[in-house]
C-alpha angles and dihedrals in degrees: 000000000000096000137036106244120214093245091054091046090052090050089052090052092048093049094045090052091047090053089051092054092044091055095041095245125168116262110298138211113210123196124187119196130187121233090273092058096254120142111252099169138356137176131181114201121227108273096023109143123249122281093023089126091059092048095046090045091050091052093050095038093051090050092053093043093054101028089236133106114253091250088064089045089055090055090049091049090054091052099035109024095161092054093050091047091051093044091050089055093045093055095046099264095294097129124103107176101202130097117286100074109097128179118231117221130185122235089270093051099258115148109244101165147300139263124218123193129185134172108079132040114319092249091052091046088055091048090056093047092050091048091052093050095045091048090067095046096255128125123252121215114198098167 
């Protein structure tokens, strides 16, 4: 797989939302990007608070831009806050360095996209993203 097809992206969204319901999470917004940072699929659950798309997109977009999951970006932000602030500006503000942005890799390790989830705690958002990715047989990268 060198791309992230729409049908696979939709399956990721469905599985991430199902994981959210299974774990009793607050309403989620799930964004799936391809390796170029383009939106392939997105859903906002009923009751999700405003601006969740922008947050989920920022988690996924930052992951693609740096080739690191947003959990790793959080660690980098803690160690190099000026760099992350400058990088956020350089990429147009679409970087949210907290867990919930997970890279999607093929079986052979190729980057095919990223999933960003927002709506609950960052750790729970990441849990839902990982579940969505694993449900379609792809590999999540959080770090």
